[in-house]
C-alpha positions, 0 to 999 in steps of 0.5 A, spaced: 406 414 229 405 409 223 399 405 223 399 398 221 396 396 214 392 391 213 389 388 207 382 389 205 378 384 209 371 383 211 370 384 219 364 381 222 360 380 229 359 373 231 352 374 231 352 374 224 356 369 222 351 364 219 350 369 214 357 368 211 358 360 211 364 358 206 366 366 206 373 368 209 372 373 215 375 377 221 372 377 228 375 382 233 374 379 240 377 375 246 379 369 247 373 365 252 376 359 252 380 353 249 382 346 249 387 342 245 387 335 242 393 333 239 395 338 234 389 341 233 386 347 237 379 349 238 378 356 241 372 359 243 372 367 241 367 372 244 366 379 241 360 381 245 354 379 240 356 371 242 361 366 242 364 362 236 368 356 236 374 356 232 379 350 229 386 351 227 391 345 225 398 346 227 400 342 220 396 347 216 396 353 219 403 353 224 403 361 225 396 361 227 397 355 232 403 358 235 399 365 236 393 361 240 397 355 243 397 357 251 394 364 250 391 366 256 383 367 257 381 374 256 386 376 251 384 380 246 385 378 239 383 379 231 382 372 228 381 371 220 378 364 217 373 361 214 366 360 217 363 353 216 356 350 218 358 345 224 352 342 228 356 340 234 358 347 235 355 352 239 351 356 235 351 351 229 358 354 226 365 354 227 371 358 224 377 355 220 382 359 222 388 362 218 390 368 221 391 371 228 393 378 231 394 378 239 392 385 241 393 384 248 395 378 252 393 377 259 399 376 263 400 368 265 403 371 272 396 375 273 391 370 270 384 372 269 380 371 275 374 368 273 375 361 270 369 356 268 368 353 275 364 355 281 365 362 284 362 364 290 357 370 289 361 375 293 367 373 289 363 375 282 360 381 285 367 384 287 368 383 280 362 384 276 366 388 271 369 382 269 363 377 271 359 381 265 363 378 260 361 371 261 356 368 256 350 368 261 351 375 264 352 378 257 345 374 254 341 377 260 344 384 259 342 384 251 335 381 254 335 388 258 336 392 252 331 389 248 326 390 254 328 397 254 327 398 246 321 394 246 318 398 252 320 405 248 317 403 242 310 400 245 309 407 249 311 411 243 306 407 238 301 408 244 302 416 243 306 417 249 311 422 249 318 421 252 320 426 258 325 426 263 324 427 270 329 430 275 334 426 279 335 431 285 328 432 288 326 437 294 322 432 298 319 425 298 315 422 293 313 415 297 315 414 304 320 419 307 324 413 311 327 411 304 330 417 302 337 418 300 339 425 302 344 429 299 348 436 300 346 440 295 349 447 293 350 452 299 348 447 304 341 446 301 338 439 302 336 435 296 334 427 295 335 422 290 328 421 286 324 415 289 320 416 282 319 421 277 311 420 277 310 427 280 314 430 275 310 427 269 303 429 272 306 436 270 308 434 263 302 430 262 298 437 263 302 440 258 303 434 253 297 430 254 300 423 255 307 422 257 312 417 260 319 417 263 324 412 263 330 413 268 333 411 275 330 412 281 333 410 289 330 407 295 334 407 301 330 401 303 333 396 308 331 390 304 336 384 303 332 380 299 332 377 292 327 382 289 330 389 292 336 394 289 337 401 292 338 403 285 333 401 279 330 403 273 323 405 272 318 406 266 313 411 268 307 413 264 302 419 266 296 421 262 291 427 262 283 425 262 285 417 264 282 413 269 284 406 273 282 402 267 286 406 262 292 404 266 291 397 267 289 396 260 296 400 258 300 396 263 298 389 260 299 391 253 306 394 255 308 388 258 305 383 253 309 387 248 315 387 251 315 379 252 313 378 245 319 382 243 324 378 247 321 372 245 322 374 237 328 377 237 332 374 243 331 367 242 339 365 242 340 369 249 334 366 252 337 359 250 343 361 253 340 362 259 336 356 259 329 360 260 323 356 258 320 360 252 313 356 253 312 360 259 313 367 256 309 365 250 303 365 254 303 372 256 297 375 252 292 380 255 287 380 258 291 379 264 286 376 270 284 381 275 282 380 282 280 386 287 284 387 293 278 383 297 278 377 293 286 376 293 285 377 301 280 371 300 285 367 296 291 368 301 286 365 307 284 359 303 291 358 302 292 358 309 296 365 310 294 369 316 292 375 311 286 380 314 283 386 310 287 392 311 294 388 311 299 390 305 302 384 301 309 382 301 313 377 297 310 371 301 303 373 299 304 376 292 308 369 290 301 365 293 297 369 289 301 369 283 301 361 283 294 361 281 295 364 274 300 362 268 300 370 267 301 376 271 295 378 275 292 385 276 290 386 283 286 393 284 283 397 289 287 397 295 285 400 302 286 407 301 290 407 308 296 403 305 297 407 299 300 414 297 297 421 299 296 422 291 292 416 290 285 417 288 279 414 292 273 410 290 267 414 290 263 408 291 267 405 297 271 411 299 275 406 303 279 404 297 283 407 293 283 407 285 290 403 285 293 397 282 299 392 282 301 387 277 304 381 280 308 377 275 308 369 275 313 364 278 313 368 284 317 374 281 312 379 285 310 386 283 312 389 276 307 395 276 304 399 281 299 405 279 293 408 279 289 414 278 291 421 282 287 425 286 285 431 282 282 435 287 286 441 291 283 441 297 283 433 298 290 433 296 292 438 301 289 435 306 292 428 305 299 432 304 298 434 312 295 427 314 302 424 311 306 430 315 309 432 308 312 439 308 307 443 304 312 448 302 316 443 298 309 441 294 307 448 292 308 446 285 305 439 285 299 443 288 299 448 282 297 442 278 290 442 281 290 449 282 290 451 274 286 446 270 286 440 274 283 434 271 282 426 272 289 423 271 292 416 272 299 413 271 304 407 274 311 405 274 314 399 271 320 396 275 325 394 269 329 389 273 323 386 276 321 385 269 327 383 266 328 378 272 322 375 271 323 374 263 330 371 264 327 367 270 333 369 274 334 367 281 336 374 284 335 381 281 342 383 282 344 379 275 339 384 271 343 390 272 350 392 270 352 394 276 348 393 282 347 397 288 344 393 294 344 394 301 351 394 303 354 394 296 356 400 292 363 397 289 364 396 283 
């Protein structure tokens, strides 16, 4: 089949339109919206990198005018025209259109379901595959991509090696009640990973400083704005590292990511109307409080928390309101932490653990600490937690053969992005959210 021949043309993306003022260029995208004023049309196009307003006159460009007149939303188009500076247009530029090729026209009888009006949350989530085309959702996903890129760059720059952990695991890393059980080959039981941590402890013993960045799963029946059943975590682990090392690494990572978003995604931050001044305050060192001190803050605020209680969303919000930056809470009671967490030699009832709480009520974005490096103590903790020893023999091997002090943490990508974007709900910051009772689309 013979392909149509086109004269040589300069194809650009909308985000680079400002570099081509007074030049004739071509964009490949979709019709996002359009208004008509007499014999002028003002279409708005999107191409995945941004939106650009166009203008076409019936008198000057009759063919282009007719091609666009009555064209349905989200029809795909290839548009040629001259870029002009226009302060009143979104982005500061517009295209004076001279040619239009309609690649695919959305049917008038089956119009694009998401219109520029208010829609219910369930309506939008059922059409998440289309909802992500809107400027706000697209901007959030580009910010997410920037966070991932910046996080990898920071970890690589600190001498950490990216290593991958398995998604199928033989046993729990955290609580057994939040496991997704799957039928593996020949009736074997396996579980979707809750964390890559145990496995990066092994690669840390091989490579020194490592991190994994991938999906994790929790069958926790929580229906809050902070919870997903499938989410991504960045998890560093380092041999010969202690609690203090990880607190410093965590604040360095978070501040570097925020700086990168502010620097490289100003247009997206403006699209979602994020208060950038709040993000510009995210500079280390972050304030630190002990668990003991955090309890006093809560009690002073009228919260009934007492020593030994874990912190939920309400408690984290109260504490975060005391600070303009993330706050690190460290040395939680050992009884509330996982079996692998090391304890404080000075106060054995405390774990060498920490959480980083985001400001503005976004809750925990990092949790981690120093690991238990003693074989006998770790075996005892496994038994106390009623975990199957046979599934953890490989993990115990790490303490049998050259055990050293080591530490790490997990950063929740979606919670971090939700805070940076200022979104009301975590479901907006992952392309296809998996939540309690929702696995479609």
